[in-house]
Each structure stands twice: as C-alpha cells, then as structure tokens.
C-alpha positions in Angstrom: 64.3 -30.8 -23.6 66.6 -33.6 -22.6 65.5 -33.8 -18.9 63.9 -37.2 -18.2 60.1 -37.4 -18.1 60.2 -38.5 -14.5 61.5 -35.1 -13.6 59.0 -33.2 -15.8 61.1 -33.0 -18.9 60.4 -33.8 -22.5 63.1 -36.5 -22.7 63.9 -35.7 -26.3 66.7 -37.5 -28.1 69.9 -35.4 -28.7 69.4 -35.1 -32.5 65.9 -33.7 -32.1 67.2 -31.3 -29.4 69.9 -29.9 -31.6 67.4 -29.4 -34.4 65.4 -27.2 -32.0 68.5 -25.3 -30.9 69.4 -24.7 -34.6 65.9 -23.6 -35.5 65.9 -21.0 -32.6 69.3 -19.8 -33.5 68.0 -19.2 -37.1 65.5 -16.8 -35.6 68.0 -15.0 -33.5 71.5 -16.0 -32.4 71.1 -15.0 -28.8 67.9 -16.9 -28.5 69.5 -20.0 -29.9 72.6 -19.6 -27.7 70.5 -19.3 -24.5 68.4 -22.3 -25.6 71.6 -24.3 -25.9 72.8 -23.1 -22.4 69.4 -23.9 -21.0 69.3 -27.5 -22.2 72.9 -28.1 -21.0 72.2 -26.5 -17.7 69.0 -28.4 -17.1 71.1 -31.6 -17.0 73.7 -30.4 -14.5 71.8 -31.5 -11.4 71.9 -35.1 -12.7 75.7 -35.0 -12.3 75.4 -34.0 -8.7 73.0 -36.0 -6.5 69.4 -37.3 -6.4 68.7 -34.9 -3.5 69.6 -31.9 -5.6 67.5 -33.1 -8.5 64.5 -33.6 -6.3 64.9 -30.2 -4.8 65.0 -28.5 -8.2 62.5 -30.7 -10.2 60.1 -32.0 -7.6 57.4 -29.5 -8.8 57.6 -31.0 -12.3 58.1 -27.6 -13.9 60.8 -26.2 -16.1 63.7 -24.5 -14.4 66.4 -22.2 -15.9 69.9 -23.0 -14.8 72.9 -20.9 -15.9 76.5 -21.0 -15.0 80.2 -20.7 -15.9 82.6 -23.6 -16.4 85.7 -21.5 -15.7 87.5 -22.4 -12.4 87.3 -18.8 -11.2 86.4 -19.5 -7.6 87.7 -21.3 -4.6 85.8 -23.8 -2.3 87.3 -24.2 1.2 86.4 -27.4 3.1 84.4 -26.5 6.3 82.0 -28.5 8.5 78.8 -28.9 6.6 80.2 -28.4 3.1 82.4 -25.8 1.4 82.9 -22.0 1.7 82.8 -20.6 -1.8 84.1 -17.3 -3.0 84.6 -16.2 -6.6 83.6 -14.2 -9.7 82.7 -16.1 -12.8 82.4 -14.7 -16.4 80.1 -15.7 -19.3 77.1 -16.8 -17.2 74.7 -16.7 -20.1 71.0 -16.3 -19.1 71.9 -15.5 -15.5 69.3 -12.7 -15.3 66.5 -15.2 -15.8 68.0 -18.2 -14.0 66.6 -19.8 -10.9 69.8 -21.7 -10.2 73.4 -20.6 -11.1 76.6 -22.6 -11.2 80.3 -21.9 -10.9 83.5 -24.0 -11.0 86.0 -23.9 -8.1 89.4 -25.0 -7.2 88.8 -27.2 -4.2 90.8 -26.2 -1.1 91.6 -27.6 2.3 93.4 -25.7 5.1 94.2 -23.0 2.6 95.8 -25.2 0.0 94.5 -26.7 -3.3 93.5 -30.3 -3.1 95.4 -32.4 -5.7 93.4 -33.9 -8.5 93.1 -37.7 -8.2 93.2 -38.3 -12.0 96.0 -36.1 -13.1 98.3 -33.2 -12.4 97.0 -29.9 -11.0 94.3 -29.1 -8.5 90.9 -30.7 -8.1 88.1 -28.6 -9.7 84.4 -29.1 -9.2 81.3 -27.3 -10.3 78.3 -26.5 -8.0 74.8 -25.1 -8.2 73.1 -22.7 -5.8 69.8 -20.8 -6.0 70.0 -17.5 -7.8 69.1 -15.4 -4.8 72.6 -16.2 -3.4 74.4 -14.6 -6.4 75.4 -11.1 -7.4 75.1 -10.4 -11.1 77.6 -7.9 -12.3 76.7 -5.9 -15.4 79.6 -6.7 -17.7 78.1 -8.1 -20.9 78.8 -5.2 -23.3 80.0 -7.0 -26.4 80.4 -7.2 -30.1 77.8 -9.9 -30.6 75.4 -12.3 -28.9 74.3 -9.1 -27.0 71.0 -10.6 -26.0 72.4 -13.6 -24.0 73.1 -11.6 -20.9 76.3 -13.4 -20.3 77.3 -11.2 -17.3 79.8 -12.0 -14.5 78.3 -13.6 -11.4 79.8 -13.6 -7.9 79.6 -15.3 -4.5 81.4 -14.2 -1.4 81.9 -16.7 1.5 78.7 -18.7 0.8 78.3 -22.2 2.4 77.5 -24.8 -0.3 76.5 -28.3 0.6 78.5 -31.3 -0.5 75.6 -32.7 -2.6 75.5 -29.5 -4.7 79.0 -30.3 -6.2 79.8 -32.4 -9.3 82.3 -32.9 -12.0 81.5 -31.0 -15.2 81.2 -32.1 -17.9 82.9 -35.5 -17.5 81.3 -36.6 -14.2 79.3 -39.8 -13.8 75.5 -39.4 -13.3 73.4 -41.4 -10.9 70.7 -41.5 -13.6 70.6 -44.4 -16.1 69.1 -42.4 -19.0 71.1 -42.6 -22.2 71.9 -38.9 -22.4 74.1 -39.1 -19.3 76.6 -41.4 -21.0 77.0 -38.9 -23.8 76.8 -35.6 -22.0 80.2 -34.2 -22.9 79.8 -35.1 -26.5 76.4 -33.4 -26.7 77.7 -30.3 -25.0 80.4 -29.8 -27.7 78.1 -30.5 -30.6 75.4 -28.2 -29.3 77.8 -25.3 -30.2 77.7 -26.6 -33.8 73.9 -26.5 -33.8 73.9 -22.8 -32.8 76.4 -22.0 -35.6 74.4 -23.9 -38.2 71.2 -22.1 -37.2 72.7 -18.6 -37.4 74.2 -19.4 -40.8 70.9 -20.7 -42.0 69.3 -17.4 -40.9 72.0 -15.5 -42.8 71.2 -17.2 -46.0 67.5 -16.6 -45.6 68.2 -12.9 -44.9 70.2 -12.7 -48.0 67.6 -14.3 -50.2 64.9 -12.1 -48.7 66.9 -9.0 -49.4 67.7 -10.0 -53.0 64.1 -11.0 -53.5 63.0 -7.5 -52.8 64.4 -6.5 -56.2 67.4 -4.4 -55.0 70.0 -3.2 -57.5 73.5 -2.4 -56.5 75.3 0.7 -57.7 76.2 0.7 -61.5 74.2 -2.6 -62.0 71.5 -2.6 -64.7 69.8 -5.8 -63.4 68.4 -6.7 -59.9 70.9 -8.4 -57.6 69.0 -11.6 -57.6 69.3 -11.9 -61.4 73.1 -11.5 -61.6 75.4 -14.5 -62.2 77.7 -13.4 -59.3 74.8 -13.5 -56.9 73.6 -16.9 -58.0 77.1 -18.4 -58.0 77.9 -16.9 -54.6 74.6 -18.1 -53.1 75.2 -21.7 -54.4 78.7 -21.8 -52.9 77.5 -20.5 -49.6 74.5 -22.9 -49.5 76.9 -25.8 -50.3 79.1 -24.8 -47.4 76.1 -24.7 -45.1 74.9 -28.1 -46.4 78.3 -29.6 -45.6 78.3 -28.1 -42.1 74.8 -29.3 -41.4 75.5 -32.8 -42.7 78.6 -33.1 -40.5 76.7 -32.0 -37.5 73.8 -34.5 -38.1 76.3 -37.3 -38.8 78.2 -36.6 -35.6 75.2 -36.3 -33.3 73.5 -39.4 -34.8 76.7 -41.4 -34.3 77.1 -40.3 -30.7 73.4 -40.9 -29.9 73.4 -44.4 -31.4 76.6 -45.5 -29.8 75.5 -48.1 -27.1 78.6 -47.5 -25.0 78.7 -45.3 -21.9 82.3 -43.9 -22.0 84.0 -43.3 -18.7 87.0 -41.5 -20.0 87.7 -37.9 -18.9 89.4 -35.0 -20.6 89.3 -33.4 -24.0 90.8 -36.6 -25.7 87.4 -38.2 -25.1 85.6 -35.6 -27.2 88.4 -35.1 -29.7 86.3 -36.1 -32.7 83.4 -33.9 -31.6 85.7 -30.9 -31.1 87.2 -31.4 -34.5 83.7 -31.4 -36.1 82.4 -28.5 -34.0 85.4 -26.3 -34.8 85.1 -26.9 -38.5 81.3 -26.5 -38.5 81.5 -23.2 -36.7 84.3 -21.9 -38.9 82.4 -22.9 -42.0 79.3 -21.1 -40.7 81.3 -17.9 -40.0 82.4 -18.0 -43.7 78.8 -18.5 -44.8 77.6 -15.5 -42.8 80.4 -13.3 -43.9 79.8 -14.4 -47.5 76.2 -13.4 -47.2 77.2 -10.0 -45.8 79.5 -9.4 -48.7 76.9 -10.4 -51.4 74.3 -8.2 -49.7 76.3 -5.0 -50.3 76.0 -1.7 -48.5 72.5 -2.5 -47.2 74.0 -4.9 -44.7 76.1 -2.4 -42.9 73.2 -0.7 -41.1 72.3 -1.7 -37.5 68.8 -2.4 -38.8 70.2 -5.2 -40.9 69.9 -8.7 -39.4 72.8 -9.8 -41.6 75.4 -7.7 -39.7 74.0 -9.1 -36.5 74.4 -12.7 -37.8 78.1 -12.0 -38.5 78.7 -10.5 -35.1 76.9 -13.3 -33.3 78.8 -16.0 -35.1 82.2 -14.3 -34.5 81.5 -14.2 -30.8 80.2 -17.7 -30.7 83.3 -18.9 -32.5 85.4 -17.5 -29.6 84.0 -20.1 -27.2 86.6 -22.7 -26.0 84.5 -25.6 -27.3 84.9 -24.4 -30.9 88.2 -22.5 -30.7 90.8 -23.6 -33.3 93.4 -24.3 -30.6 91.5 -27.5 -29.9 92.5 -28.8 -33.3 95.7 -29.8 -31.4 93.7 -32.3 -29.3 91.8 -33.5 -32.5 95.1 -33.9 -34.4 96.6 -36.1 -31.7 93.5 -38.3 -31.9 93.8 -38.5 -35.7 97.5 -39.5 -35.4 96.6 -42.2 -32.9 93.8 -43.5 -35.1 95.8 -43.5 -38.4 99.2 -44.7 -37.0 
C-alpha cells in the first residue's frame, strides 16, 4: 500500500493505509495483522539498496515479505558477503511470503562487531528469497492463530552485503515521505490492528443482542436492558477515544515535514505511549463486549471470544507492551521539565 508507484505500489498516505489495516482487522484479527506485517515488510527493501529493490519489484507486481526483528541469528563476515545462521520466531505470514527477513548480530573472526552508535554489538536485518528458508511449525497459540507466525531458520547461507539494512531506524535511499517516518508508522500500525479488532467486537455484540436473545432470569431481551445500553455506550466511548488518538497521532506524524535521523526507542516515545494505551483500551473494549454477551460468547463458534484472544496476543508484542511506558515516561519528563 505504501510502496511508491515507481515500483508498482499504490503509494497511499499513512493515514489511509492504517484505515485499511483497521478495516481488515475488523473482519478478522489475523487478516488485519498480516496486512499490517505485509505493508511494513514491503518497505524493508527500501532500507537496503536500490539493487535489492529492483530485484524484488522490477516486475511491477505485489510481493509478500515476512520476517522477524529479533536478533536471533549471527552473520559472519566472509568474502562476498556474510554467512548467516539462526532461528527466528514470530515470522508472521512466512508460509505465503516470497522473501523472508531476519535480524543478526554481525560478526567478524568469530567475535561480535561493536555498534558504532552505542554500547553492544552491531545488529542488522537482511532479506533472502523464501526458498532459502526452513519454516518450522511452531505457531500453536492462544490467539491470532491465522497469522502463521512460525519460526524460520537458515543454516550457513551466504547473504550479499546489499541485502542488509538497519531496521527500523535505517536511512533509505528513496526520497519518498514514508521513509522519513517509517519507525513511527511501524509502531502506530499496531494500534490500527487493535482498533479494528475492537470495532469488530462491538459489531459482534450489537449483532448478538439484536437477535433478541434473553439472558437467564431476564424478562426482557438483552438489547432492551439498561445494563446493556449503559455498557455498550461506555465501551463505544472507549473505542472512540482509542480511534481518535490513533488518528491524531498518525496525522501528526504524516504532516510533520521533518525527516528525523535519530535512532532508538526515544525517537518513537510518543508513538509508543499512544500505541500502548490504544491497545490496552481495545483489550478492555473486547473483554467488556465478551462480558455483556453472556454465556453465548464462550463457544468456539463465537467470534467475540476470538476477538478477545486475538487482542490479548496482539498486546504481547514489544511495540505495544506496557514496559515501553518507561521510555515514554522519560520523554514526558524531558518535555515537561
């Protein structure tokens, strides 16, 4: 969606792209999640090199790119590139991907290369065609079951220099606006998935109540009770607040004319703060819908129980995990002090 037209993409703006992701997540959480992964993955080659972009996009068609951002592999410097070995978790969409990426600790002569911009080893992400990868059947989970987020592995594979890049804070060779805002869009995309799933939960609840169901010992249909109407209004207000914060943040990011060069979580502290709150609010919305629905929601056939499970799993992602409030809090202190 965000890929420049020159390479066969739609070149949508980020607010429109997140609306699409939210709409798809409203239909099904796993569909929305993989749409998010797809639009992020499609931009990865633009952080690497023009040669890699041409190799992937020269036919002008869409290409599915999956990967894992965890530094779970090593890349040893050798003539002609790097020898890569590793096993990476959470590679959503890997079964349908044409290219797969992983993140490595960069090595030379058996030792990690020091990072130039801080303590610790240098890490870089790379892409390779899917046929080089082994997919390991590990995605047996509580929620987001349809994402196919299995482990992927490489053993002693030669990867060219031009296939490596810094994710998500690396500079792009492309001048398009999205590449000056890529880390911010990555973080806020998680909020779009959460909002979409929560919207779906409210629609499921309204549909269930609209069928005229009565709960045990109740003399009136659920939809006519004061408890239902009050609860629905509260949940809808929470969802409106989450959606408004997401829209405000992505609009602000997209309209900012600057092209930040900073790296690290401090750069995206405000987006992390927003995305964590949005996701937590959406979890509360889905769980509130589940409670109001009563015992009908407990069956596997109920889409409401799936919404709750999908949101609970989505909320475990590092981009929206509450531990990142620490980074956000430091930024708030700096801004207000």
